[in-house]
N, C-alpha and C positions, 0 to 999 in steps of 0.2 A: 671842468677838466676833461680833456679829450684823449690824452695819450698820443696825440699827433701834433705836429706843428711846434711852436715855441715852447721850451721848457717852462715849468711853473715852480720855481724854488719856494719851499715852505719851511716854516720853523715852528717847533713846539717848545713851550716854556713851562717850567714847573708850575703846576696848577693847584688851586684849592680843591676841596672835596667835590667830587662829581656827584650829581644827583639828578633824578628824573627818570623818564621812560625812554628807552632807546628802541625805536621801531625800525629794525634793520630791514633791508630789501629782501625780496623773494630769493629763493635758492637758485643759484646760477646753473648748477648741474641739471636740476629738474626743469628749469626754464628752457634750456637748450633742447632737451628731449621732448618737452611738450610741443614745441614748434615743429620739430622734425617728424615726430610720430603723427601729429595733426596733419602735416602735409602728405603723409603716406596713408591716411585714412580716407574713406569715402564719405563725404559729407562735412558738416561744420563742427569743429572742435572749439569750445569756448574756454578761455584761460583767464583766471583771476590771480592777482598777486605776482604777475610776471615781472622778473627783474628787468628794468629798462636801462641797464648798463650797456656800454658800447659793444661788448662781446656778444650779448644776446641780440642786440639790434642788428648786428652783422649777420647772425644766423637767420633772423627774420627776413632780411634782405635777400639772403641766399635762397631761402625757400621760395620767395617770389620769382627769383631767376629760374628756378626749376619748374615753374608753372603753377604753384599753389597761390591761392588768394589769401593774403595775410593783412588783417585790418586792425588798427588800434582804435578802441572805442572810448578810452579814458585812461586815467592813471592805473597801470597794471592790468587793464582789461583788454583782451585781444581775442580775435577769432581767426581760425584757419580753415579755409575750404580746401580739403585735400584732393589729391589726384589719384590716390590709390597706390598700393604696392606695385612697383614696376611702371608707374605712370609718369615718372619725371620726364620733362622735356629737356632738350639740350639748351643750356644757357647761351644767350647771345654775347655775353661779355665775360671777362675774368671775374672769378669769385674772390672778393677781398674779405678775408676773415679777420682783419685787423690784428689784435693781440691774442686771439683765442686759439690755443692749442686744442681745447675740447671741441670747439666749433668745427675747425677744419678737419680734424680726424674723424669725428662722427659723420660729417657731411660726405667725406670721401667714402666712408663705408656705405652710406645710404645709397650713393649713386653707382657704386662699383659693380653691381650686378645688373645694371640696365645698359642697353646698347647705345650709350651716349658718351660724349667726351666733354670734360670740363677742365679748365685751368684755374689753379688756386694760387693766391699770394697772400701776403699779410704785411704787418709793419716790420721794422728792422729787427725787433726781438723775435717775432714768429719766424722770420726768414732764416734765423740761426738754428732753429730747433729741428731735430731729426724726425723725418716722416717714415723712415724705413720700418720702424716698429709696427706701423699700420699697413704700409704698402706691401710689405712681405706677405702677411697673411691674406691680404686682398688678392694677391697674385694667385693664390691657391684656388680662388673662385674662377680665375680666368681673366681678371683685370690686369691692365698694364699701366705703369707709371713712369713718367720721364721728368726728372727734376735736375736741379743743380748738383754739383759734386757733394757727396756725403748724404744724398737723399733729402735735400733741402729745397724749400720753396724759392721761386715759383716752380710749380709742378703741374704737369698735365696728366690726368688720369683718364684712360680709355676703358670704359666699362665693358664687362664681359657680355658678349652677344648670347652665349649659351652657357650660363653659369652652372657650376656644379657645387653641391654641398661639401662642406669641409669638416674635418675634425682637427681642432687646433689647441695645443697646449700653450698657454700664454707664458712666455719665458721669464717675464718680470711682472710683479704686481702692478697692473695698470687697468683702471676702469675704462679709460679711453680706448685702449686696444680691444678689450673684451667687448665693449659696446659697439665699436666699429665692425667687428666680425659678426656680432648678432644682427646688426642692422643690415649688413650685406646678405646675411643668411635669409632675411625675409623674402628676397626675390629669387632665391635658389630653390630648386625642387628638392624634395626629401628633407632629411634632418641635418641641420648644422649643429655641431657639438663644440662647445668651448670648455676647456678645463683650466682652472686656475689653482695653483698650489696654495696661495694665500688669498682669502676672500677680500675683495675690494668693494667699494660702494655699489649697492645693488639697485640704484634708481632705474636703470634700464630694464632689469628683470621685472620689477614691480610695475613699471609703466607699460611694458609690452603686454603683460597679462591684462592690465586694465583696458588696453585698446583691443583686446580679443585674440592676441596671439596665443598659440598653444606652446607653452614653455614649461619644462620641468627642471628641477634642481635636486641633485642628490650628492651626498658626500661619498667619495670612493677612495680607494687606495691611492689613486693618482692625484686626487684633490677634489675640489668642488666642481662637479660636472653639470653644465647647463646645456639642455637639449632643446632646440627650437625647431618646430615644424615650419617648413617654408611655404611661401605663396598663400598666406591667409588673406582674407579681406578684413582689414582693420576697421573697427567701429569708432566713429567720432566720440569724444568724451568731453565732459566738463572737468577741467583740471584746476584745483585750488593749490597754488604753489606755496608751500610752507616757507618760513623765513630761513635765510641761509646761515647755517652754523659757522661757516668760514668767515662771513661778515660779522656775525655776532661775536666772534672771538676778539675783535678789536675793542669794542666798548667793555666787554667782560674783563679783559686783561687790564685795561686802563683802570677800571674801578678797583681791581685787586691791588694795584701798586700805588695808587694815589691815596694818601692817608685821609681817612674820614669819609671815604666815598660809600654810597649805597645807591644802586640803580636797579631798575627792572627792565628785562629784555623779553618781551612777550612773543609767544608763538614760534619758538625756535625748534627746528627739526632735531629730533633725538634718534634718528636712524642709527642703529648700532654700528653700521659700517662707516659712520661719519662723526661719531661723538667721542673719539679717542682723546681729543684735547681736554674736554670737560672732565673726563675720568682722570686724566693726568693731573689737572689742576687741583682736583679734590684730594688726590694722593699727596700733593705738595702742601696741603693745608688750607686750600681756598674755601672760603665761606660762600658756597653757591647752593641756593635752594631751588629744587626742581618742582615748581608748583603747577597745579591744574593739568596733569598729564592727560593727553587726549589724542585723537587721530584726526588728521586733516589731509584730504587728498591721498589717502592710502599710506600716509607717513605719520609715525609717532611724533608729537610735538609737546613742548612744555614751556611754561613761563619761567625765566631764570631771574632769581633775586640774588644780587651779587653785592657783597660787602668787602671793603678793604681788609686784607689778610696778611698775616706774617707767614711767609712761604719758606719752605725748606727744599733744598735740592734733592733730586731723586735720580735713579736710573730708570729711564723710560723703557718699558719692555719692547724689545725689537719687534715682536709680533704685532704690536699696536700701530706700527708705522703706516700701514695702508689706510687705517681709519682716521688718520690725522696728518697725512702727508703735506697738505697745504698749510697746516697750522704750525709747522716747526719754526718758521721765522718769528712769529709773534711769541711762541713759547720761549725761544732763545732770548728775546727781549725781556720777558717776564723773569726768566731764570737769572738774569743779571741782578735782580733785586732780591733774590732768595738767599737764605743762609745756607752755605755749602755748595756742592757741585752738582750740576745737572748733566747727565750723560745721555746723549741721543744717538742710538746706533740703528743700523738698517735704513739709512736715509740717503743712499746714493742717488735715488730717483730725483732728489732735489738738485742734482747737478745739471739736469736737462729740462728744468722748468723754464719760465720766462727769462730767467737768468740762472747762473750757477748760484743757487740760494745759500748753499753752505759757505762758499767763498764770500758772497756779498754780506752775509750776516757777520761772519768772522772778522772781515776787514772793518766793517762799520763799528762793531762792538769794540774792537781794539782801539779804534780812533777815539772812542768815547771813554777809554780807560778801563775796559773790562778785559780780563785775561781769558783767552779761549784757546782750545786745541782742536785741530781738525785732522781727519784722515779722509780717504776717498768715501768711506761709508759711515762717518761718525763726526759729530760735533759735540764738544764738551764746553760748557760755560761755567766759570768759577764765579759764583754769586758774591755780591758785595753788600747784601743786606738791604733793608728798607731805606730808600733815599741815598744809598751809597754810591750810585753810579755818577762819576764826574761829569760826563757829557761834554758839551762844548765843541762838538765836531760837526762836520757836514758829511752825511753818508751818500755814497753813490748808489742810485737805485737801479741802474742798468735797464731802464724801461720796464721795471717790474713793480706792479701795483702792491703786492704783499710786502716787498722790501720797503717801499715808501711808507706804507701805513705802520709797519712795525717800528720803524725808527721814530716816527712822529709820536707813537704811544710811548716809546722809551723816553722821549724828551719831556713828557708830562710829569715825570717823577725824578728826573735827573737834577743834579745840582746846578748845572748850567744848560742853556738851551741846546737843543739838537735840531739840526737842519737836514733837509734832503735836497739834492740838486734838482729834482724834477718830480713834482706831485701829479703831473698830468695823467700818468697811466692809471691812477686810482679810479678814474671814470669807467674803465673797462669792466669793473666788477662791483663797485660800491660808489655810485655817483653822488650819494647823499652823505658820504663820510664826513666831509668838512662841516656841513651844517649840523649834522647829528651830534658830532663830538662837541662842537662849540655850544650847542644847545644844552648839553649836560654840564657845561662849565669848563671845558678843556680850553687851554690857551694855545690855539693853533692858528697861524696866520700865514698868508702868502707874502712873499717879499714885496716891500714897498707899501704895505698896508698897515 
């Protein structure tokens, strides 16, 4: 599955109990950052467990375009010979980031304080997504950006020849914006300060420290304040990428709603800025055991034992949104099988993801016979109980991998099959999704097979 070219229609059918071990891929957020910081270090960084989805592969290609030597040595094993902070060369061609909002925004930040020019583009979905939320703070460093109307790709970024450090209050909870500003701050003199009112995933802060950056974090009256000292010499590292909780969400949720299921999902990141979905599922009554807690690559991980469960609807705390923003689509699918109503507030960020995820989930769930309500910043799903979802519809995925996977999981427990119009975008983040799920016993097939 490529996310490019011809659509790949897929269908999920009500399945028998799922069983076995689900070894999900490496964390996408950490994989992006390992490649980028490796390219900014002096010497060789070695990475194991790298997610080899298209989003991450596009970031690896981009780092090569900026002058780093990036080599694959085997499944998940990569090395990066970096060029140092401020050492990026001007790329010869357009940087194509495919479907990856994380990739393009972090890379823009990384090059914005070097005196080079780069042009960025992506697939049809990425070209619809707003870049102003990143280019606006990058302009404070002295960078300039020229894009399509509405601040959309294709876009050319002219890096600052004489960057200045900035102090920036992030207007909306966004790890991408925060990380882009911090990466830009690496090549600016003095201290760059980022303040976020609501904490977001902290992989950048953890990894920057690991590579030798001087970075401090404190809670203040304004919010969480991150202070970064500019122009360090980053040291190459050995990075072990933990398994992605956003990918683990799909087999975990499938096992919860398919009667009689029991699976093990080993080595999943339990970073507290990323584990909001698992906390929410447990509150809904999910039987999830967190076994063998440990630390890998500077990140807390655990093995998840998951058994089919009778779930109840809840009101998800609005403050939890930042820690599970990518998991609301699959939560909405699971909520359809709960008893009672699940209320999700503080989720307007979903409107500007790969698709308008609130609208995409609402329309698809309605087509499958589930009653939903939506507002700009809210989604409500009225659960139909175990096995109660009628199904029998084809959901439009809008080139969004998480929408595609969420409706395929929905179909595994619905009364009638559920199809998606295009499963190809799944490869951007979870290239082994199809084989992993069918290996557990899930009935998922491509059209014509």
